[in-house]
Each structure stands twice: as structure tokens, then as C-alpha cells.
TORKENU-472224 format. One record per residue: x, y, z of N, C-alpha, C, CB in turn; residue in one letter. Coordinates in steps of 0.1 Angstrom, whole numbers, plus 5000, padded with zeros to 4 digits. Glycine has a CB too. Layout:
# residues N
XYZXYZXYZXYZA ...
***
This chain:
# residues 475
500849885000500050005000500950135000499050005012X 500650224991501450344990501050435001501150414976X 502150485008501950585019501550715013503150595028X 500550785019500050905014500651025021498550915015X 500951135013501551255019500451315028502051345008X 500951395038500051465046499251565038500751545058X 497951595042497151685034497251825039495651645035X 497251925030497152065033495752095037497652155021X 495552145049494252175054493852315054494052115068X 494752405053494452555054495552625046494352605068X 495252725039496252805031496452945037495752815017X 496052975049496053105055497453165055495453115069X 498553085056499853135057500653095044500553075069X 500053035035500752975023501453095015499852895014X 502653065011503453165004503153164989504953145006X 503253274982502853284968504053274959502153414966X 505253314963506353314954507653264960506653454949X 507553184971508653114977508552964975508853154992X 509652894973509652754971509252684985510952694966X 508252604985507952514996507352394991506952585006X 507052295000506552164995505052174993506952055006X 504552084985503052074983502352064997502651964974X 503051985006502551975020503751905027501251885021X 503651905040504651845048505851935052505251725041X 506851885059507951955064509051975054508451885076X 509752095054510952105046511952185055510752185033X 513252155052514352235057515352265047514952175070X 516652225048517752275040517552265025518952195044X 517952365017518052345003519252255000518152484996X 519052174989520052084985520252084970519751934990X 521352044965521552024951521252144942520751904947X 521452264947521152384939522052384927521252514948X 521552394915522452384903521652434891522952234901X 522452444880521852474867522152354858522352614861X 521152294852521352174844520352164833521252044853X 520752154821519952124809518852234808519251994810X 519252364810518252474807517452514819517452434796X 517652444830516852474842517752494855515752364845X 517252584863517752584877517052474885517652724884X 517752394892517152294901517452324915517652154897X 516452304924516752314938515952194944516352444944X 516752114952516152014960516052054974516951874959X 515351994983515352034997514951915006514352144999X 515351925018515051825028513551825031515851845041X 512951705031511451705031511051575038510951705016X 509951595046509251485052507851495047509351485068X 507451415037506151435031504951385039506151365018X 505251305050504151245057503751315070504451095060X 504351425072504151495085504651645083504851425097X 504051735091504551865092505651885102503451965095X 506051775108507251765117508451705110506851685130X 509651735115510851675109510751525111512051725117X 511251445101511151305101512151245092509751245098X 512051125088513051065078513151145066512650915075X 514351195063514451295052514451235038515751365054X 513651295030513651275015514251395008512151245010X 514451374995514851494987513651524978516151464979X 513051644981512051694972512751784962510951774980X 511951824951512651874940511751984933512951764930X 512352094929511652194921512652244910511052314930X 512152294899512952354889512352474883513252244878X 513252554877512752684872513752724860512752794883X 513152784850513952844839514552984843513152854827X 513953044853514253184855514453224870513153274850X 514553134879514653154893513453224899515953244896X 512353234892511153304897509953204897510853424888X 509753144885508553054884509052914886507853074870X 508652844896509152714900508052604898509652714914X 508352494893507452384892507952264901507252334878X 507052214909507352104918507451974909506252084929X 508451894912508751764905508651654915510151774898X 508551524910508451414919509651404928508451284911X 509551334939510651314949511851264941510151224960X 512951314944514251274938514851154945515251384937X 514851164959515451054967514551024978516851104972X 514350894981513650844993514550755001512350774988X 514450765014515350685023514750535024515450745036X 515650455030515150315033516050215027513850295028X 516950245018517950155013519050135023518450194999X 519850035020520950005030521850115032521749885024X 522050205022523050315023522450435030523550345010X 521150435032520450565037519150525045520150655026X 519250415053518050365059517350465068518350235066X 518150555074517550655084517250785078518450665095X 517650805065517350935059518350975048517251045069X 517851045038518751105028518951245032518051095013X 520051275039520351405044520951495033521351395056X 521351615037521651715028522851685019521951845035X 522951755008524051734998523951834987524051594993X 524551794976524751894965524651814951526051964966X 524751894940524651834927525751894918523251874921X 526151814908527151854899526851784886528551834904X 527151854875526951794861528251744856526251894851X 528251624849529451574843528951504830530251484852X 529451544819529151474806527651454804529851344805X 526851554807525351544805524651464815525151494791X 525251424825524551354836524551444849525251214839X 523451444856523351514868523651424880522051594870X 524651454888524951364899524551434912526451334900X 523951364921523551414934524451344945522051384938X 525051414954525751364965525051394978527251414965X 524851294986524051324998524551235009522551294995X 524151265021524551195033523551095037524751285045X 523950965038523050865044523150865059523450725038X 521950865065521850875079521450735085520850985084X 522050695096521850555101521750565116522950455096X 520750505122520650495136521050355141519150515141X 521550345153522050215158520950135164523050245169X 519650195165518550115169518350095184518649975163X 518950195191518750185206517850295211520050195213X 517050355202516050465205516750585210515150415215X 518050605207518750725211518950805198520150695218X 518250915196518450995183519751045181517351105182X 520651055191521951115190522950995188522351195202X 522550875187523450765185523250715170523150645195X 524150775162523950745147525350745141523050855141X 525350705128526550725120526050765106527350585119X 527050815098526750875085527750845075526651035087X 527250825062528150805051527750895039528150655047X 528450885028528250975017527850885005529451065014X 526850924998526250844987526050934974524950784991X 525850864963525650934951524450874943526850924942X 523750964936522650914927522850994914521250944933X 522250954903522451014890521251014882523650944883X 521251104872520051124863520551174850518951204869X 519951134839520151184826519151294822520251084815X 517951284828516951384825516751494835515651314822X 517451484846517251584857516051564865517351714852X 515251454863514051434870514051304878512851444861X 514451194871514351064876515751024880513750964866X 515950984892517350954898517450804902517651044909X 518650754899519050624903520150624913519450534890X 519950554924521050554934522250464928520550494947X 523450504930524650434926524650294932525950514929X 524850194924524750054929525950024938524749964917X 526950104938528150074947528250174959529450074939X 527150234962527050324974527450244986525650384976X 528150314996528450454996529750484989528550495011X 529850604984531150644978532150684989530950764969X 531750725001532650735012531950665024532950895016X 532450555028531750465038531850515052532350335037X 532850585056532950625070533750755071533550515079X 533650815083534350945086535850915088533751015097X 536651015087538050995091538250945106538851125089X 539350885109539550835122539450935133540850755123X 539851055130539851165141538551235141541051255139X 537551185135536251255134535251185143535651245120X 534251265148533151205155532051145145532451305165X 530951115149529851065141529251175132528750995149X 529551305135529051415127529851425114529051545135X 529251395103529951375091528951385079530751245090X 528651515075527551525066527651645056526251525074X 526651655048526351775039527451795028526251895047X 527651695020528751715009528351814999528951575003X 529351904997529252004986530351974976529252154991X 530051944963531051904953531252014943530551774947X 532452034939532752124928533952074920533052274934X 534252134909535352104900536352214900534852064886X 537652184901538652284900539752214891539252324914X 540052284880540952234870540352094866542452214876X 541151984867540651854862540251764873541651794853X 540151824885539751734897538451784903540951744907X 537851684910536651714918536951724932535551614915X 536251814939536451824954535151824961537251964957X 535251764973534051764982534351814995533551614983X 533651915000533751965014532651915022533852125014X 532951865034531951815043531951885056532151655045X 530751895062530651945076530951835086529352005079X 531751865096532151755105532551815119533351675099X 532851715128533351755141534551665145532151735152X 535651725149536751645153536551595167538051735153X 537251485170537051425183537251505195537951295184X 537951625193538151715204536951805206539351805202X 535851785198534651855200534551985193534451885214X 535452015184535452135176534952115162536852195176X 534052205157533552195143534652215133532452295141X 534452155122535452175111534852135098536752085114X 535552175087535152145073536352065068534852265064X 536051945062537051855057536851835042537051715064X 537951805035537951805020538451665015538851915014X 537651615005538051494997538351544982536951384998X 539051454975539351474961539151354953540851524960X 538651374940538351264931538651304917536951224933X 538951204909539151224894537851184887540351144889X 536951114893535851054885534551064892536150914882X 534451124904533251134912532851004919532051184903X 533550904917533250774923534250734934533250664912X 535550754932536550724941537150844948537650634934X 537050854961537350974968538550954977536151034975X 539451044977540651044986540551154996541951054978X 540851125009540751225020541951315019540651155033X 541751445019542851545018543051595033542451655009X 542051625040542151675054541251785057543651705056X 541351845069540551965072540952085064540651995087X 539952155059540252285052540252395063539152315042X 539452385073539452475084538752415096538752615080X 539152475108538552415120538252535130539552315127X 537252515138536952615148538152635158535652575156X 538352755162539352785171538952745185539752935171X 537652775188537052725201535552715199537452815213X 534952635208533452615206532652745207533052515216X 532952825217532052935220532153045209532352995233X 533253055202533353155192533153105178534753215193X 533352975175533252925162532452795161534552905156X 532052735172531152625171531652485173530452625158X 530752395177531152255179530852165167530452195191X 530052215158529752135146529552235134528552045148X 530152205123529952295111529052225101531252335105X 527852275099526952215089526952285076525452215095X 526452215066526152275053527352365047524952355053X 528552315047529652395041529552415026530952335045X 529952525021530052555007531352635005528752645002X 531952604994533352664991533352714977534452554994X 533752834975533752894962534653024962532352934957X 534853074950535653194949534853314944536853174939X 535153434950534553554945535653664945533353604955X 535853734934536853834933538253794937536353954941X 538553664934539853614937540053574951540853724934X 539053584960539153534973538353404975538653644983X 538753324984538053194987537053224999539153084991X 535853174997534853195006534353055012533553265000X 534453035025533852915031532552965038534852855041X 531452925032530152955037529652835045529152995026X 529052855057528652735065527752775076529952675071X 527252675083526252695094526852635107524852645091X 527552705115528152655127527152635138529352735132X 527252535146526352515157527252535170525752365157X 526652595180527252615193527952745196528252505194X 527852835186528452965189527653045200528553055176X 528353095210527653165221527353305216528553165233X 526153355221525753495218526853585223524353525224X 527153685216528153785220527553925217529453765212X 527053985228526454115226525254115217527454215222X 525354175205524354185195524554085184524254325190X 525453995185525753905174525453765179527253915170X 525253675169525153525171523953495181526453465177X 522853555178521653545187520753435184520953675187X 520853375172519953255169520553135175519853235154X 519753025175520152895181521452855174519052795180X 521452855161522552825152522752935142522452685145X 523952955137524253065128524453025114525453145134X 524453115105524953095091525853215088523753075081X 527053185083527953295079529053245071528453365092X 530253315072531253285063532653325068531053355049X 533653265063535053305064535553345050535953185070X 536353445050536953495037538453465039536653645034X 539153415028540553385029541153345016540753275039X 542253275017542953225005543253085006544253305003X 542853004996543052854996544052824985541752784993X 545052734989546052684980545752544977547452704986X 545352514965544952374962546152284962544352374948X 547352334961548552244961548852204975549752324955X 548752294984549152254998547852225007549852375005X 546652255001545352235008545352315021545252085012X 545852435020545852525032544852645029547252575035X 544052675039543052785038543452885049541652735039X 543952995045544253105055543053195055545553175051X 542353205066541053275066541053375078539953175067X 540053465077539853565087538753515097539453695081X 538053615103537053585113535653545107536853705122X 534853495115533453445111532553565111532953335119X 531753585100530753685100529353625096531153795089X 528353675102526953635099526553685085525953675110X 525853605078525453645064524153725065525353525055X 523253685073521853735074521553755089520753645067X 521053875093520853895107519453875112521254045110X 518653815104517253785108517153655117516353775096X 515853625121515553505129515553385120514353525136X 515253395107514853275099515653255087513353295095X 516853215089517853205078518853095082518453335074X 518952985075519852885079520152795067519352795090X 521352725067521652615058521652665043520652505059X 522552755040522652805027523252705017523552935027X 522952725004523652654993523652744981522952524990X 524852744974525052834963525152754950526252924965X 525052824939525352774926525852894917524152704919X 526452854906526752954896525752964885528152924890X 525253084882524353104871525153094858523653244872X 524453064847525253054834526053184831524253034823X 525653294836526453414833527453454844525553534831X 527653354853528753374863528453434876529753444857X 527153454879526853514892526753394903525453584892X 527153424915527053334926525753354933528253344936X 524853254931523453264937523253174949522453224926X 522653234959522453154972520953144975523253224983X 520553034981519253014987519552955001518352924978X 518552965009518652915023517252865028519153025033X 517252795039516052765046515552885053516252645056X 514252925050513653045056512953015069512753115045X 513652955078513152925091514352895100512152795091X 514152855112515252815121514652705130515852935129X 515552625136515152515144514252555156516352435149X 514452675161513652725173512452805169514552805182X 512252825155511052895151509752825154511152925136X 508652895157507452835161506752755150506552935167X 506752805138506152745126504652705129506852615122X 503752805131502352775134501652715122501652905138X 502252715110501652655098501652505099502352695086X 502352445109502352295111500852245112503152255123X 500052315119498652265121497852265108497952345132X 498352335098497752335085498352235075497852475079X 499252145080499752045072501052075064498752005062X 501752175068503052215061503952285071502752295048X 505152295068506152375076507352405068506552295089X 507752525067508952565061508952605047509952455062X 509952685043510052735029511552775026509152855026X 511852805014513152855010513153005008513752774998X 514253065010514353215007514253234992515653265013X 514053364989514253404975515753384971513853554973X 516053354958517353344954518053484955517453294939X 519253484959520053614961521353604955520153644976X 521853714950523253714944524153764955523253814932X 525253694956526353724965527453814958526953594971X 527853914965528954004960529954024972528354134955X 531154014968532254044978532654194976533453954977X 532354274987532654414986533454444999531354504986X 534754474996535654495007535954355014535154595017X 535654355027535854225034534554165039536854245045X 533454195032532154155035531354095023531354265042X 530553995026529653955016528354035016529353805017X 527854085005526554145003525654044997526754284995X 524354055000523353974994522254064988522753875004X 521954044976520854124970519954034962521354244961X 518654064960517753984953518253964938516354034953X 518153844933518553834919517653924910518553684914X 518253974899517554064890516254004884518454114880X 516353864882515153804876513853824884515453654875X 513953854897512753864906511953984901513153884920X 512454074893511554174887510354114879512354274879X 510553994875509453924867508253894876509953804861X 508453904890507353884899506353994898507853864913X 506754114894505954234894504754224885506754354891X 503654264890502354264882502054414880501154194890X 502154454867501854594864502954684868500554634870X 502654814867503654914871503554954885503455044862X 504655004891504655034905503955164908506055044909X 503555174921502955304926504055384933501755264936X 504355494927505455584932504955694941506255644920X 505655724951505355824961506555904964504655774973X 506556034964507656114969507056214979508456184958X 507756234990507156325000508256375009506056255009X 508156505014508956545025508256505038509156705024X 508756405044508056345055508556395068508256195054X 507656425077507856445091506856375099507856605094X 507156265104506156175111506056045104504856245112X 504855995102504655855097503755865085503955765108X 503955765076503155755064502955605061503855815051X 501755575056501455435052501955425037499855405053X 502855335035503355325021502655215013504855305022X 502055125020501255015013500054975023502054895009X 498855005019497754975028497554815029496455035022X 497754745018497754605018499154555015496654545009X 499854505024501254475022501554335017502054485035X 500554245017500754105013501154104998499554015015X 502054014994502553994980502954134975501353934972X 503854194982504354324977505854334978503754444986X 506354424969507754454969507854614971508554414956X 508654654981508754794983510154844981508254834998X 510354944974511655014972511555154979512055034957X 512355174989512155284998513555354999511655255012X 513555484997514855564998514555685008515355614985X 515355695017515255815027516555895026514955765041X 516456015022517656105022517856155037517456225012X 518956115043519156145057519656295058520156045063X 519256355069519656485072521156475078518756555082X 521656595081522956595087522956575102523656735084X 521756575108521656545122521956405125520256585127X 522856385135523256245139522056185147524456245147X 521056265151519956215159518856155151519456325168X 518956165138517856115129517655965131518156155115X 516355925131515955785132514955765122515455755146X 514955645116513955595106513355465111514555575092X 512055445109511355325114510555275102510555355126X 510755145099509955075089509154975097510755005078X 507854965094506954875102506054795092506054955112X 505854675096504754585090503854555102505354455084X 502554605100501654595111500254585107501854705121X 499354535116497954525114497354635123497354385116X 496054635123495354725132495754705147493854715131X 495954575150496254545164497654495167495254435168X 498454465157499754405159500854475152499754265156X 501954505158503154545151503954415148504054655159X 503854365136504454235133505954245132503954185120X 506454345125507954355123508254505123508454295110X 509254545131509754685131511254685129509354755144X 511654775121513154795119513354945122513654765105X 514254965132514655105136516055125132514555115152X 516255235125517555275121518055405128517655305105X 519155395135519755505142520955555134520155465156X 520955685130522055735123523255755132521655875116X 522955785144524055805154524955675155523555845167X 524255565156524955435158525255365145524155345167X 524655415133524755335121524255195123526155335115X 523155185130522655055134521155035131522955035149X 520854915127519454875125519054775136519154825111X 517854795142517354695152516054645147517254765166X 515854515147514654455143513954395155514854345132X 512654425156511854365167510654305161511454475177X 510054205169508854125164507754145175509253985162X 506554135170505354145178505354055190504154125170X 505254105202505154025214506353945218504053935212X 507453965212508653885215509853985219509053805203X 510553945230511654015234512953955229511754025250X 513053955216514253895209514753975197513853745204X 515154095200515554185189516854125182515854325194X 516954175169518154135162518754265157517854045150X 520054265155520854395153521754375141521554435165X 522054485134523054485123523454635121522454425110X 524754645117525254775114525554795099526554795122X 525554915095525854955081526855065082524554995073X 527555095070528455205070527755335070529355195057X 528455435075527855575075527355605061528955675081X 526255665061525655695047524755825048524855575042X 524455875037523555995036522255955030524156105029X 522055825026520855775021520655635026520855775005X 519455615032519055475036518155415026518355485050X 518455305021517755235011517255095016518555214998X 515955075014515254945018514654885006514254975029X 514854755004514154684994513554565002515054634982X 512154565002511454475010510554385002510654555021X 510554255004509654154998508754095009510454044991X 507454125008506454065017505653965010505554185023X 505753835015504853735010503853705021505653595007X 503053605020501853595029502353575043501053475025X 503553515045503953495059505553505060503553355065X 506053585051507553605052507853755048508253505042X 509053795053509553925050511053915048509154035061X 511553965036512953975034513354115031513353885022X 514254165040514554315040515954335037514154375054X 516254395026517654425021517854575023517754385006X 518954605030519254735034520554785027519354755049X 520454895021521654955014522254855004522655005024X 521454804995521954724984522554594989523054794976X 521954545000522354415005523554415015522754324994X 523954525020524954535030524454465043525354685033X 523154485046522554425057521254365053522354525069X 520954235058519754165054519154105066520054065043X 517754115067517054045077515953955070516354155087X 515953835074514953745069514053695080515653615062X 512753705078511753685089510553605084511353815096X 510053525092508653475091507753545100508553315093X 506553575096505553645105504253575102505453795102X 503353585112502053515110500853605115502053385118X 499953625106498753695110497653655100498953855109X 496353655105495253625096494553755092494253535103X 495153865096494654005093495454065082494554095105X 494954165076495654235065496754325070494754315056X 498054295067499054385072499254505063500454315074X 499854615068500154725060501654765063499254845063X 502254845054503654885055503655035059504454865043X 504455075069504555215074505955255074503855225087X 506155385073507555445074507355575082508155475060X 508255585092508255715099509755765101507655695113X 509855895102511155955105511056045117511656035092X 512156065124512156145136512356295132513256105145X 512956315121513156455116512856455101514656505119X 512356575097511856585083512956535073511456725080X 512456455064513456395054512656375041514056265059X 513356375030512756345017512756195015513556415005X 511556145012511355995011510755964997510455945022X 511255864991510655824978510355674980511555854966X 509255624975508955484975508255434962508055444988X 508455314959507755244948507255114953508655234935X 505955094951505354964956504854884944504154994966X 505354764943504854674933504054554939506154614925X 502954524932502254404935502954284929500754414931X 503054174936503754054931502853944929504854024941X 503253854920502453734917502253644930503153654906X 501053584930500753494941500953354938499353524946X 501153324925501153184920502453154912499953164911X 503553194917504853174910505253024912505853264915X 504752954922505152814924503952724920505452794939X 504252634911503252534907503552394913503152524892X 502552334919502652204925502052094916502052204939X 502751984917502251864908500951814914503251754908X 
***
């Protein structure tokens, strides 16, 4: 008897232009790639419940990073190499074949969820839709001798004539690290060693998940999600973080000389990034638009979780900037509503904020005391507030009824720019061309509106676009 996926029982929080599952639970994006004329993104999925469970790989594809179609499940667990789950991984094309690399999860059967082991497996497809697991799996049977059981999330890439795989892991001393393997054929892998390791648990984590390794502007970027970093003032406030190290990697010596860890997104709901290269050479990133401690009230409706909008990464100075990919302009329905005003006080910039994009520019005065506030609110609730202080060059985000602010700083400027995407239950806020980004889920059954206020008179211009509600098609 075929097991049936959980049913979607209510669409009150369903998103209109973000990738999510037809129903059930999702988390990490996997296998983000461009193959045979389509962008493909897979994601961790439990189709039979809105709670986390044995992981499958669900699948969506798009010609333009905007309109996505849901495809059949790519990987299901239960075989000898992945009996406990098909955990996260990546995709790479070779000779017209799409290869998926993923972690097989295995429990020891003593009812202890933390007593497990992991290996690395491969599946392949010629059409990018139907996948066959490699008959000689696993391609990497066990972790290195100095590793713990944490050994997952393979990201594969090609450099010169060799293939490389970076994995998230934990050394036996309890410190997170990223380790690298090398292959000539994608089938036989040789262990090279750690590419980088946490200096100490509280500052860099006990486990490094979802590593990604690539170059931007001649620098090497290690993007990852460390677990166990202790909150430090206004930084590292989520349960787990996602961020990056910038440095220089020598493929001959396998040495990565890197700087400090920086968070990539300062919001509550951003984790487990994965990147790909677009055909024109842009580095595009997507992430899970939730966090493990997030409440996810949509669970009672038969679904949980979504992916962020695709974003382009740029290295500017010693920081990564994230901005929406230009293709997202295709979401716009009709022309925008433009407003210009010398504002002193508060203005409603969108009476109905759902499925909207807002472009807002505030010309700042010379006064260091100037403050700007952006709000998403209903008649009774202030869902999301962002306060900008010119004196501190700081933005503070607060959420309705929660004492859990998030903070980010920007460079001194004379113009504050916001680009905001509001979906039915998500907000992505890009400040000053992606220098600072907040990603948030919010929940209301009432109609939200967007507001802007300034503490001192300032020239404000805004353009509001209505966005498509049906950019995602489900099978």
C-alpha cells in the first residue's frame, strides 16, 4: 500500500512566490544547480508529516529563478545506504549526467536519536527528474578516524581537472570543522584533510553544517552553518548561525588561510545556505527560511517551512553582500505605485502589504539624531519593526510580542535604502543594496500594511509593486 502524503488543510499562511513543499515538512535546500536549461533546487522533506522525520529529497525546477514547478521526489530513504534518511547534499553535472551527492543517515536502533552514523552516497540522472542510486554506494563509507559521528552535507565542485567535496564535521576534540576529499571520477574519493577548524566552541562552534566553498573576486569563501556559537552582545543570537570565512585557499598545499566568522543574514529565519553559479557567472544563494527554534504555526495546516528567494552574493571589501537576483523583477504585476514626500512623522506606504515589493529611499539629514522606522503591522499588531539610528549606524529588528531583537550595522551613509519583499507569511528586507539583510517569518490572519516614519523631516521616495501569488506550481 502506497503511503499518502499529509494533506494541506488550510492556506491562510501559504506563500505565493517562495519554494515550499506541496505539503509536509521542509528544511535545507540541497542540490542547487543549473542543468539542461533549468535551475534545480532540491530540499530536505518529510512528506508524511509537518514535523521533521525521515528525510527525503523533494525537487523543484525553474527556467528563471522565479517560476518554479514541483517535480516528483528525487530521493527516498530506506535502502541499505540511507535507511535512516537521505540527508543534505549537492549536485554537479558531468558529461550530460546530473549527479547528486548526499549523506546517508543511520541509527543504531537503541532509540537514542543522537546515537547514529553517517556515510556519503551518490545518485544520478540523465533527464534531471528521475534519479537512480549508485549501485556501489556508499562512495565514502565512513568518517576519518579523528572524526566523531557528525559527518554530513557534501558539497561537490570541480577545479581544474579534479573534483572536490567539502563536508561538515566534528573532530573528536569537540570542535567543528570542514574536511575535504578529492576525486578524478566522482566515484573514488581520497581524503585530503581539514580545510578549516573552529578555534574554540563558543566563538566558532562544535559542529559545522552545510559547508559551501567557492571563489569571489579572487578570494576563497567558506560558507557554513556552525552550531554552538555563544551569543556575543548583539551577534550570534539565533540557536545556530549561518555565515562565512573569507580567505585564500591553496589547492597544492590544501591550506586555507582565513579571517573571522561573519553572519550572512541577521534575521531570525535563515539557515543552511547553498549556492550555485548561474550561466552568466553570478554566485546565487538560497537558504531555509526558518530556524530550528522557530514556532512554525503552519504545522497545524499540514505544512512547515520554505526556502528564501534566490539572492546574488557579492564580495565588497571584506564582507559578503546579498541582493535579490534581478530575475525577481518578473514577479511584478503591472507598474509600480510611486510616492515622493517630504516626510515628518509617519506614512502608510502600502495599505495591503501581502504579496508586495517595496523600494524605499530616505535622504538622511545631517543630524546624527535622525531615526527611521519601517513597520509591518495590522490594526492590532506590530508584526515587524526595523529601527535605524544614524548615530549608531545600526538597525534593530523587533517582532510582535517577543523580546528577541536582532541587530545589524551598516556603513555611515546619507541615504537609507530598503528593498522589502512581503509574502503571505514572510518578509525579506535588504538594506543599502544588501549590505545588511533580515529574513523573517511572520503570522497573521489579518491584512498587514507597511508604514514608514522619520524622527526628523526627510525626503522619502517609495515604489510599491504587487507581486504574483502563483509563482510556484505543485504537481
